[in-house]
MILUM-552519 format. One record per residue (C-alpha): x, y, z; residue in three letters. Coordinates in steps of 0.25 Angstrom, whole numbers, padded with zeros to 4 digits, always signed. Example, Ala and Ser with C-alpha at 12.3 -4.5 7.8 and 13.67 -1.06 7.14 Angstrom:
// MILUM-552519
+0049-0018+0031ALA/+0055-0004+0029SER/
***
This chain:
// MILUM-552519
+0118+0022-0066GLY/+0125+0009-0063ILE/+0112+0003-0057LEU/+0104+0003-0070GLN/+0116+0000-0079GLU/+0119-0012-0071ALA/+0104-0017-0071LYS/+0103-0014-0086ASP/+0115-0022-0089TYR/+0111-0034-0082TRP/+0096-0033-0087ASN/+0094-0040-0072ILE/+0080-0044-0066GLU/+0078-0038-0052GLU/+0071-0050-0047SER/+0084-0059-0049LYS/+0097-0060-0043LEU/+0108-0062-0053HIS/+0122-0066-0049LEU/+0128-0071-0062ASP/+0132-0057-0067ILE/+0144-0053-0075ASP/+0149-0041-0066TRP/+0159-0036-0075SER/+0150-0028-0084ASP/+0142-0023-0073VAL/+0155-0017-0067PHE/+0157-0010-0080LYS/+0144-0003-0080HIS/+0147+0000-0065ALA/+0160+0007-0069HIS/+0153+0015-0080ALA/+0141+0018-0071ALA/+0151+0024-0060SER/+0154+0035-0070ARG/+0141+0039-0073THR/+0133+0036-0060ASN/+0134+0050-0052PRO/+0131+0042-0039PHE/+0142+0031-0041TRP/+0153+0039-0033ASN/+0144+0042-0022GLU/+0136+0030-0021LEU/+0147+0020-0024SER/+0155+0025-0011ALA/+0144+0020-0002SER/+0142+0007-0009ASN/+0152-0003-0006PRO/+0151-0011-0019PHE/+0150-0002-0030VAL/+0164+0002-0031HIS/+0169-0011-0029ASP/+0161-0018-0039ILE/+0165-0008-0050ALA/+0179-0011-0048ALA/+0178-0025-0047SER/+0181-0036-0057ASN/+0174-0047-0064ARG/+0182-0058-0058ASN/+0180-0054-0043GLU/+0166-0052-0045THR/+0163-0066-0051ASN/+0170-0072-0039ARG/+0161-0065-0029TYR/+0149-0068-0038LEU/+0152-0083-0038SER/+0153-0082-0023ASN/+0139-0075-0023LEU/+0133-0086-0032LYS/+0136-0096-0023GLU/+0129-0089-0011LYS/+0116-0084-0017THR/+0109-0089-0005HIS/+0114-0077+0003LEU/+0104-0068-0005PHE/+0092-0076-0002SER/+0094-0078+0013LYS/+0096-0062+0014VAL/+0084-0058+0007SER/+0076-0069+0013SER/+0077-0062+0026ASN/+0066-0052+0025ARG/+0063-0043+0036ASP/+0048-0044+0039SER/+0040-0031+0043LEU/+0030-0038+0052ALA/+0028-0032+0065SER/+0033-0044+0072SER/+0046-0050+0071GLY/+0042-0061+0061ASP/+0050-0063+0049GLU/+0039-0067+0040LEU/+0039-0062+0026ASP/+0024-0059+0026ILE/+0026-0054+0011ASP/+0027-0069+0007CYS/+0016-0074+0015LEU/+0005-0064+0010LEU/+0010-0062-0004ARG/+0013-0074-0013LYS/+0023-0067-0021THR/+0034-0073-0030SER/+0047-0076-0025SER/+0054-0069-0038ARG/+0058-0057-0030ARG/+0065-0064-0019SER/+0078-0060-0026GLY/+0075-0045-0025ARG/+0087-0037-0020SER/+0085-0027-0009LYS/+0084-0012-0014SER/+0088+0000-0005VAL/+0073+0002-0001SER/+0074-0013+0004ASP/+0086-0008+0012PHE/+0078+0003+0018LEU/+0066-0006+0022ASP/+0076-0015+0029ILE/+0081-0003+0037VAL/+0066+0001+0040ASP/+0064-0013+0044ASN/+0076-0014+0053GLN/+0073-0001+0060ARG/+0059-0005+0063LEU/+0062-0019+0067HIS/+0077-0019+0071PRO/+0077-0032+0079HIS/+0069-0040+0069LYS/+0078-0042+0057THR/+0086-0054+0060MET/+0092-0060+0048PRO/+0094-0076+0048GLN/+0108-0081+0052LYS/+0111-0086+0038THR/+0109-0072+0033ILE/+0119-0065+0043VAL/+0129-0076+0040SER/+0128-0073+0025ASP/+0128-0058+0026MET/+0141-0059+0035THR/+0147-0067+0024ARG/+0145-0057+0014LEU/+0149-0045+0023GLN/+0162-0052+0026ASN/+0165-0054+0011ASP/+0163-0040+0005ARG/+0164-0044-0009GLU/+0154-0055-0008ALA/+0145-0046-0001TYR/+0147-0035-0012LYS/+0143-0045-0023MET/+0131-0051-0015ALA/+0126-0036-0013TRP/+0127-0033-0028LEU/+0121-0045-0032SER/+0110-0043-0023GLN/+0107-0029-0027ARG/+0110-0032-0042GLN/+0118-0019-0043LEU/+0105-0011-0043THR/+0109-0004-0030ARG/+0124-0003-0031SER/+0125+0012-0030CYS/+0116+0014-0017LEU/+0121+0021-0005ASP/+0113+0016+0006LEU/+0120+0025+0016GLU/+0115+0037+0008ALA/+0100+0032+0005MET/+0094+0040+0016SER/+0098+0052+0010HIS/+0095+0049-0004SER/+0082+0055-0011PRO/+0077+0042-0017GLY/+0089+0036-0022TRP/+0090+0021-0022ALA/+0076+0017-0019GLN/+0073+0010-0032THR/+0069-0005-0032GLN/+0062-0014-0041ALA/+0047-0013-0040THR/+0037-0022-0047ASP/+0022-0020-0045ILE/+0019-0035-0046HIS/+0016-0048-0038VAL/+0018-0062-0041VAL/+0011-0074-0034CYS/+0011-0089-0036LYS/-0002-0096-0035LEU/-0007-0110-0035ASN/-0020-0118-0038TYR/-0027-0110-0027GLU/-0025-0097-0034GLY/-0025-0084-0027GLY/-0023-0069-0028SER/-0012-0059-0032VAL/-0013-0045-0029GLN/-0004-0036-0034LEU/+0002-0028-0022PRO/-0004-0015-0018ASP/-0015-0016-0028SER/-0029-0020-0032ASP/-0024-0029-0043ILE/-0027-0044-0040ASN/-0025-0058-0047ILE/-0035-0068-0043HIS/-0031-0083-0047VAL/-0042-0093-0044PRO/-0041-0107-0039VAL/-0037-0117-0049GLY/-0031-0107-0059HIS/-0019-0116-0059VAL/-0018-0131-0057LEU/-0015-0137-0044PRO/+0000-0137-0042GLY/+0003-0126-0052GLU/+0005-0111-0047PHE/+0002-0098-0055GLN/+0011-0087-0053GLU/+0004-0073-0054VAL/+0011-0060-0057GLY/+0004-0046-0055LEU/+0010-0033-0060LYS/+0006-0019-0061ALA/+0011-0010-0072ILE/+0007+0004-0067LEU/+0005+0010-0080ASN/-0006+0003-0088PRO/-0006+0003-0104PRO/-0009+0016-0109SER/-0018+0011-0121SER/-0029+0009-0110PHE/-0029+0024-0105ASN/-0037+0032-0115ASN/-0051+0039-0115GLU/-0059+0025-0116LEU/-0050+0018-0106SER/-0042+0021-0094SER/-0033+0010-0085THR/-0037+0007-0071LEU/-0026-0003-0066SER/-0011-0004-0070PRO/-0007-0014-0081LEU/-0007-0027-0073ILE/+0003-0039-0077GLU/-0002-0053-0073LEU/+0008-0064-0074THR/+0005-0079-0073LEU/+0015-0090-0073SER/+0005-0102-0076ASN/-0004-0102-0087LEU/-0009-0116-0085ASN/-0021-0111-0078THR/-0036-0115-0076ARG/-0042-0102-0070GLU/-0042-0088-0075ALA/-0037-0077-0065ILE/-0043-0064-0061PHE/-0037-0050-0061LEU/-0044-0040-0051GLU/-0041-0026-0051VAL/-0046-0014-0043LYS/-0046-0002-0050VAL/-0048+0013-0045ALA/-0060+0016-0055ALA/-0074+0011-0056LYS/-0084+0015-0068VAL/-0095+0026-0063LYS/-0108+0021-0060ASN/-0115+0029-0071ASP/-0121+0021-0083PRO/-0113+0028-0093LEU/-0100+0025-0086SER/-0105+0010-0084GLN/-0108+0008-0098VAL/-0097+0015-0105MET/-0085+0010-0097SER/-0079-0002-0089ASP/-0067-0007-0082ILE/-0060-0017-0090VAL/-0047-0026-0090CYS/-0038-0026-0102PHE/-0028-0038-0102TYR/-0016-0042-0112SER/-0004-0052-0112PHE/+0005-0041-0115SER/+0008-0028-0108LYS/+0007-0020-0120GLU/-0006-0026-0124GLY/-0015-0029-0132PRO/-0025-0028-0120PHE/-0039-0035-0121LYS/-0051-0032-0112LYS/-0055-0043-0103LEU/-0069-0047-0102GLU/-0069-0055-0089ASN/-0069-0043-0080CYS/-0077-0040-0067TYR/-0078-0026-0062THR/-0083-0022-0048TYR/-0082-0008-0044GLN/-0066-0006-0045ASP/-0062-0019-0046THR/-0061-0028-0059ILE/-0058-0043-0060GLN/-0053-0049-0073VAL/-0053-0064-0076LYS/-0041-0067-0084LEU/-0043-0079-0093THR/-0032-0077-0103ASP/-0019-0079-0096LEU/-0005-0077-0099SER/+0008-0077-0092HIS/+0008-0062-0093VAL/-0004-0053-0094MET/-0008-0038-0092TYR/-0021-0032-0087ALA/-0026-0018-0085VAL/-0039-0012-0080ILE/-0045-0001-0087ALA/-0058+0006-0088VAL/-0063+0007-0102GLN/-0075+0015-0109ALA/-0082+0011-0121ASN/-0082+0025-0125LYS/-0083+0039-0119ILE/-0096+0046-0119GLN/-0098+0061-0115PRO/-0097+0067-0105PRO/-0086+0057-0102ALA/-0073+0060-0108THR/-0064+0047-0105ASN/-0066+0034-0098VAL/-0063+0040-0084TRP/-0077+0047-0085ASP/-0083+0034-0083TYR/-0075+0029-0070VAL/-0073+0034-0056HIS/-0057+0033-0056ARG/-0048+0034-0044MET/-0034+0039-0047VAL/-0023+0033-0038SER/-0010+0041-0034VAL/+0003+0037-0027GLY/+0014+0045-0021ILE/+0027+0038-0023TYR/+0041+0041-0017GLY/+0054+0035-0012PRO/+0054+0025-0001LYS/+0061+0035+0009TYR/+0061+0049+0008ILE/+0072+0058+0006HIS/+0075+0073+0007PRO/+0071+0074-0007SER/+0061+0064-0014PHE/+0052+0062-0025THR/+0037+0058-0023ALA/+0029+0053-0035VAL/+0014+0056-0037PHE/+0009+0045-0046THR/-0005+0043-0052VAL/-0010+0030-0056PHE/-0020+0025-0066GLY/-0024+0015-0057HIS/-0026+0012-0043ASN/-0013+0003-0041TYR/-0002+0012-0034ILE/+0010+0003-0032PRO/+0018+0004-0020GLY/+0031+0007-0028LYS/+0033+0015-0040LEU/+0045+0016-0050THR/+0048+0030-0053ILE/+0057+0033-0065CYS/+0056+0048-0067ASP/+0062+0053-0054ILE/+0072+0064-0056LYS/+0083+0070-0048LYS/+0091+0082-0051GLY/+0085+0082-0066GLY/+0089+0068-0068LYS/+0081+0055-0069ASN/+0083+0046-0058MET/+0082+0031-0059PRO/+0069+0024-0056PRO/+0064+0024-0042VAL/+0054+0016-0034VAL/+0045+0025-0026PHE/+0037+0020-0015GLN/+0021+0023-0013LEU/+0019+0034-0003TRP/+0004+0036-0004GLY/-0008+0035-0014LYS/-0021+0040-0016HIS/-0034+0039-0025THR/-0043+0049-0029PHE/-0055+0049-0039LEU/-0051+0056-0052LEU/-0064+0057-0061GLU/-0056+0059-0075LYS/-0042+0062-0078PRO/-0038+0075-0075GLN/-0026+0084-0072ASP/-0020+0082-0058LEU/-0012+0091-0049ASN/-0004+0084-0039ILE/+0004+0091-0028SER/+0012+0086-0016LEU/+0013+0094-0003VAL/+0022+0091+0009SER/+0016+0091+0021CYS/+0029+0092+0029ASP/+0037+0105+0029PRO/+0050+0097+0028ASP/+0047+0093+0014PHE/+0042+0100+0001GLU/+0038+0096-0012VAL/+0047+0102-0023LYS/+0040+0116-0028MET/+0038+0111-0043GLU/+0033+0097-0038ASP/+0023+0101-0029GLN/+0012+0101-0039SER/+0011+0092-0052LYS/+0000+0089-0063ASN/-0004+0076-0069ILE/-0011+0077-0082LYS/-0025+0071-0086GLU/-0018+0064-0098GLU/-0008+0057-0088ASP/-0020+0052-0080LEU/-0026+0047-0093LYS/-0015+0038-0096THR/-0017+0029-0085GLY/-0001+0029-0082GLU/+0005+0033-0069MET/+0007+0047-0068VAL/+0018+0053-0059ARG/+0023+0066-0053GLN/+0035+0068-0044GLN/+0035+0077-0032PHE/+0049+0081-0026LEU/+0049+0082-0011PHE/+0062+0087-0003SER/+0064+0090+0011MET/+0067+0104+0017LEU/+0079+0107+0025GLY/+0087+0096+0032CYS/+0076+0090+0042ARG/+0076+0076+0045GLU/+0069+0067+0035MET/+0055+0062+0038HIS/+0043+0057+0032PHE/+0031+0068+0028PHE/+0018+0069+0022VAL/+0014+0076+0010PHE/+0001+0080+0003LEU/-0003+0075-0011VAL/-0014+0083-0019GLN/-0020+0079-0032ILE/-0029+0090-0038LYS/-0038+0087-0050VAL/-0036+0100-0057LEU/-0049+0101-0065LYS/-0058+0098-0053SER/-0050+0103-0042ASN/-0051+0090-0035GLN/-0041+0088-0025VAL/-0035+0074-0018THR/-0024+0074-0008GLN/-0018+0064+0001PHE/-0006+0063+0009HIS/+0007+0055+0008VAL/+0017+0052+0019THR/+0032+0049+0014THR/+0040+0038+0018PRO/+0052+0039+0028ASP/+0065+0044+0025PRO/+0075+0034+0021ALA/+0082+0026+0034PRO/+0097+0028+0036LYS/+0104+0017+0029LEU/+0117+0016+0034CYS/+0121+0002+0039GLY/+0109-0003+0033ILE/+0116-0017+0030ILE/+0129-0017+0039SER/+0123-0011+0052ARG/+0108-0014+0052PRO/+0108-0015+0068LYS/+0112+0000+0069ARG/+0098+0004+0062LEU/+0089+0012+0072GLN/+0075+0008+0074ASN/+0066+0017+0065ARG/+0058+0027+0073LYS/+0043+0026+0071GLU/+0038+0038+0065ILE/+0025+0043+0072LYS/+0023+0057+0067SER/+0022+0064+0054ALA/+0033+0074+0051PRO/+0031+0089+0056LEU/+0020+0096+0048LEU/+0020+0111+0052LEU/+0006+0113+0046ILE/-0003+0102+0044PRO/-0005+0101+0029THR/-0015+0089+0028VAL/-0029+0094+0028LYS/-0038+0084+0032TYR/-0053+0084+0025PRO/-0065+0088+0032LYS/-0074+0076+0037PHE/-0089+0080+0033GLN/-0100+0072+0039ASP/-0107+0069+0026ASN/-0118+0058+0023THR/-0110+0046+0016LEU/-0111+0046+0001SER/-0115+0031-0003VAL/-0117+0026-0017ASN/-0121+0012-0014THR/-0131+0006-0006TYR/-0136-0008-0003GLY/-0150-0013-0001VAL/-0151-0024+0010ALA/-0157-0037+0004LEU/-0160-0043+0018LYS/-0161-0040+0032THR/-0149-0043+0041VAL/-0150-0041+0056LEU/-0140-0048+0066ARG/-0144-0053+0079GLN/-0128-0051+0083ASN/-0124-0037+0078LYS/-0112-0037+0070ILE/-0103-0024+0070ASP/-0101-0018+0056TYR/-0112-0027+0050LEU/-0125-0019+0046LEU/-0139-0024+0048GLU/-0151-0021+0039TYR/-0164-0024+0034PHE/-0168-0028+0020LYS/-0170-0016+0011GLY/-0160-0007+0019ASP/-0152+0002+0010THR/-0137+0002+0015ILE/-0127+0012+0011ALA/-0114+0004+0005LEU/-0101+0011+0007LEU/-0096+0007-0006GLY/-0097-0008-0012GLU/-0083-0014-0006ASP/-0086-0027+0001LYS/-0081-0030+0015VAL/-0079-0045+0018LYS/-0081-0049+0034ALA/-0088-0059+0041ILE/-0102-0057+0045GLY/-0109-0066+0056GLN/-0102-0079+0051THR/-0097-0077+0036LYS/-0088-0068+0028ILE/-0097-0059+0019LYS/-0096-0047+0010GLU/-0100-0034+0015TRP/-0103-0019+0010TYR/-0101-0007+0020VAL/-0114-0001+0022GLY/-0122+0009+0030ILE/-0136+0008+0036LEU/-0143+0015+0047ARG/-0131+0024+0050LYS/-0122+0012+0052LYS/-0110+0007+0043ILE/-0107-0008+0042GLY/-0107-0021+0033LEU/-0118-0026+0024VAL/-0117-0039+0017ARG/-0116-0038+0002CYS/-0125-0048-0001LYS/-0136-0042+0008ASN/-0138-0030+0000ILE/-0141-0025-0014LYS/-0131-0013-0018VAL/-0138-0002-0024ILE/-0133+0012-0029SER/-0136+0025-0023LYS/-0147+0028-0032GLU/-0154+0015-0030GLN/-0155+0017-0015ALA/-0168+0021-0009MET/-0167+0025+0005ASP/-0153+0027+0010THR/-0156+0035+0023ALA/-0152+0023+0032ASP/-0139+0022+0025SER/-0134+0036+0027GLU/-0121+0039+0035LEU/-0112+0051+0038THR/-0098+0052+0036THR/-0096+0054+0051ARG/-0104+0042+0055ASN/-0097+0034+0044LEU/-0083+0038+0050ALA/-0088+0034+0064GLU/-0093+0021+0061GLN/-0082+0015+0052ILE/-0072+0019+0063ALA/-0080+0010+0074LEU/-0071-0002+0072PRO/-0060+0006+0079PHE/-0067+0006+0092LYS/-0063-0008+0093LYS/-0050-0009+0086LEU/-0037-0011+0093THR/-0026+0000+0090TYR/-0012+0004+0095ILE/-0013+0019+0100TYR/+0001+0022+0097SER/-0001+0017+0082VAL/-0013+0024+0080VAL/-0007+0037+0086LEU/+0005+0035+0077SER/-0004+0033+0064ALA/-0012+0045+0066VAL/-0001+0055+0070SER/+0007+0050+0058GLU/-0006+0052+0048SER/-0014+0064+0052VAL/-0007+0076+0048CYS/-0017+0086+0055ASP/-0020+0086+0070TRP/-0030+0096+0069ARG/-0038+0087+0059ALA/-0037+0075+0068LEU/-0041+0083+0081ALA/-0053+0089+0074GLU/-0060+0076+0071VAL/-0056+0070+0084LEU/-0064+0082+0091GLY/-0051+0089+0095TYR/-0054+0102+0087SER/-0051+0110+0098HIS/-0036+0106+0099MET/-0026+0117+0095SER/-0011+0116+0095LEU/-0011+0121+0109ASP/-0016+0107+0113ASP/-0003+0102+0109PHE/+0010+0101+0118ASN/+0024+0104+0111GLU/+0026+0089+0109ALA/+0014+0088+0100HIS/+0015+0102+0093ALA/+0026+0099+0084ASP/+0021+0089+0073LYS/+0007+0087+0067GLU/+0008+0072+0070SER/+0010+0074+0085GLU/-0001+0083+0086ARG/-0010+0073+0079VAL/-0005+0062+0089ALA/-0009+0072+0100HIS/-0023+0073+0095VAL/-0024+0058+0094VAL/-0019+0057+0108LYS/-0028+0067+0114ARG/-0040+0059+0107MET/-0034+0046+0113LYS/-0034+0052+0127GLU/-0049+0057+0126ASP/-0053+0043+0121CYS/-0046+0036+0132HIS/-0053+0046+0143ALA/-0067+0043+0137ASN/-0065+0027+0133LYS/-0080+0024+0133LYS/-0084+0034+0122LYS/-0071+0037+0114ARG/-0062+0026+0106LEU/-0049+0032+0102PHE/-0047+0024+0089LEU/-0061+0026+0084TYR/-0061+0041+0085GLU/-0048+0042+0079LEU/-0053+0034+0067ILE/-0065+0043+0065VAL/-0057+0055+0066ALA/-0047+0050+0055LEU/-0058+0046+0046LEU/-0063+0060+0048LYS/-0051+0067+0043ILE/-0050+0056+0031ASP/-0037+0050+0037CYS/-0042+0036+0031GLN/-0027+0031+0028GLY/-0025+0033+0043LEU/-0038+0026+0047VAL/-0035+0014+0037VAL/-0021+0012+0044ARG/-0026+0013+0058LEU/-0038+0003+0054THR/-0028-0006+0048GLN/-0019-0006+0060ASP/-0029-0007+0071THR/-0037-0019+0063ILE/-0024-0027+0063ILE/-0021-0024+0077LEU/-0035-0028+0082THR/-0036-0040+0073SER/-0023-0046+0080ALA/-0028-0043+0093VAL/-0041-0050+0090LYS/-0035-0062+0083LEU/-0025-0065+0093GLY/-0020-0079+0091LYS/-0029-0081+0079TYR/-0021-0073+0071TRP/-0013-0085+0067ARG/-0026-0090+0059GLU/-0027-0076+0053LEU/-0013-0076+0048ALA/-0015-0090+0041GLU/-0027-0084+0034LYS/-0021-0071+0031LEU/-0007-0075+0027ALA/-0006-0090+0028ARG/+0005-0089+0038LEU/+0011-0102+0043THR/+0013-0106+0058LYS/+0027-0102+0057GLN/+0024-0089+0051GLN/+0013-0087+0062ILE/+0023-0090+0072GLU/+0033-0081+0067ALA/+0023-0069+0070TYR/+0021-0074+0084GLU/+0035-0077+0088ILE/+0038-0062+0092PRO/+0027-0062+0102HIS/+0029-0075+0108GLN/+0031-0075+0123GLY/+0041-0083+0132LYS/+0033-0095+0130ASN/+0035-0095+0115GLY/+0020-0091+0112ALA/+0012-0079+0109VAL/+0003-0075+0121ALA/-0012-0074+0116LEU/-0012-0059+0121GLU/+0000-0056+0112MET/-0006-0064+0099MET/-0011-0051+0093TRP/+0004-0047+0091LYS/+0008-0058+0080PRO/-0007-0056+0075ALA/-0004-0041+0073TYR/+0010-0044+0066ASP/+0004-0053+0056PHE/-0008-0044+0053LEU/+0001-0032+0052TYR/+0011-0038+0043THR/-0001-0044+0035TRP/-0008-0031+0033ALA/+0004-0023+0029ALA/+0005-0031+0016HIS/-0009-0025+0011TYR/-0002-0011+0010GLY/-0013+0000+0010ASP/-0025-0011+0007SER/-0030-0009+0020TYR/-0044-0013+0016ARG/-0038-0027+0012ASP/-0031-0028+0025VAL/-0044-0027+0033LEU/-0053-0035+0024GLN/-0042-0046+0023ASP/-0042-0046+0037LEU/-0056-0047+0039GLN/-0058-0058+0030SER/-0047-0066+0036ALA/-0052-0065+0050LEU/-0067-0069+0046ASP/-0061-0081+0040LYS/-0054-0085+0053MET/-0060-0098+0060LYS/-0065-0089+0072ASN/-0066-0074+0066PRO/-0063-0064+0075VAL/-0070-0054+0065THR/-0084-0061+0070LYS/-0083-0052+0082HIS/-0073-0042+0080TRP/-0079-0034+0068ARG/-0070-0022+0069GLU/-0062-0027+0057LEU/-0075-0027+0048THR/-0077-0013+0054GLY/-0064-0007+0048THR/-0067-0013+0034LEU/-0080-0004+0035ILE/-0070+0007+0039LEU/-0062+0005+0026VAL/-0073+0003+0017ASN/-0079+0017+0021CYS/-0068+0025+0020MET/-0069+0030+0006ASP/-0084+0033+0008VAL/-0081+0041+0021LEU/-0070+0049+0014ARG/-0079+0051+0001ALA/-0091+0057+0010SER/-0083+0064+0021ALA/-0073+0072+0014PHE/-0073+0083+0003SER/-0067+0077-0009LYS/-0059+0089-0010MET/-0052+0086+0003GLU/-0051+0071+0001GLU/-0037+0063+0002GLY/-0029+0058+0012GLU/
***
């Protein structure tokens, strides 16, 4: 269509704004496209510019262009007024504070998805967005001069969206949601060095101090190419990461740099696997190769760190598992490793009456937040590439490449999956390639009901072994109404908060049965010294020299002890779970452990102990109630683990009987009332968390954990939040004041009892930038609090307790639930 022809004709770069364009040839293309583009007549009627531009002449255009060139500052002023998503009224761009990204993208134009975000923000914060006066006057001047406004609009959009009908967007099945996506990050570092992380990934570059000379800078770029080179995927080798592109601006360096990648695989512990295979890094100056194997590699469990000494402006690296040879009974390199397979569900940013969801299998554990889909079809015709959003993701153990059967089932009677799309297969040969494998599923709405988000089930079956993995995905909301998005923003209504899931006539979510088993532990530690404390410290174990301590994994927790920050393992001794200092024990295998009787624990005891921090955490009841009613899809399952198995539908009044979410809310309220009536013996949040762990709602537990920790931390910090903000995000005094202004009293200061509010606003905004990395949020918060002048964590240990919780979830799930039922 006109969009692609115009873009091909100019061969433009999206990150730059070109104003010196010869428009006459473009209009010729536009005129030709109007005869071949089937949407031209319908869409041009809604676009005030398309028809006028096609009919305009070159001389008139040049006059308006020259006027625009003289006022290019208008664009920078408008784009600089970015709406903040902080929960207070601050206008800080926290992205710029927390991410040292390059300014190259400042010239990007807004896509329609960006406009939809603006609508959401305006509805959520209708009184917050207050443009600067200079912007108001500039926009007024453009509106008074229609032709100048037209050309400004076109230059800003680069003609890439000239056929959009904003009014009809909410009825459109995914149209106009394309936008540029680059899975990359660029950071500028000085002599002090630093680390650069690819967003939403475990791919990092570490630049040491002294890498460049004092006064010089190094601009480090990281980019992930999702499909790795095919040459590394065969019987003897299999890639474990995307192809990583690393760019450097300055080669006048003194120190090497380090690439660190966490992969979803590790070599098995048996002697044959350890001898026959290894996780390695291949390196090249060209995307096509040739690649060489690097020797400067250090591997610890599932993390590999590579020292890069031979540097270039552009470099490529890929992590792979490689076998020397295949010795029977092994058939390929997969037989030597425990490998997790990562899958993602992608879809449009907003759902429509008919839309496509894309099931994607990755050959690595990097699941990007956005994915360009090039093979969407509508009416038998190929559609232009569309950028889809990540709706949900899951990982599961796959011992070797096998045929998989994928099925998607709607949990809502208002939606269905197209009959021929309900079940699809992925071949073993496709998994061996290491490339992305995608399957499309078409959803459609039944009848003419009002659009709403809904939940659907994803089920993955390994055909040869009958292994079943399943998880649930919640769709985004329908597209908001876009009428008057630019000219009438004041008429936008406040978005109503959605507190319940859509109607489910029959609960289709089957929660796994909790089994009170003895924990399965593979690693132990022998105490090298006796540790007994005169003043007991919560969540820290005490032990005698020679004690055998069960270790729940080998992941380390960093937390303050009596005076210093130390590294700890999560361990079990004498029916108690807690932290044991890493340097005080010798790690041994299960086979080497002599007497493990003192380190045994049941799954019921584990769930009850790791939830103990919630006895002392601050929470907002309405937020907890809303989160649980949104996420739990079977009131009977929740009622049973809460001790209300006797409840029946007769216990609900008419107001609670219609929706499953309302029944769940009723059960939670009932439990809250009972706990309130017996305050001395029962604690609401603690019992709720234990119950959620027993129905394997770990995602919800994590969400509640992070929310309550942020709130409690804010309350504990009070006025000392300013010191924490300086450590976590290097906020200046002016930026800190910006958080406090909305909460100031009549005297122009924030009362001490109100100081938790700006603290909460900051912590909530800071944590949001971690995405789903909840462990990193808790660990980084713990480390920052520990490093304060007077650490609150010396006396308030519940944050340390939640770190134990999140580090025990995998062990609890593996021991308490049948593998045939696992998945959430």
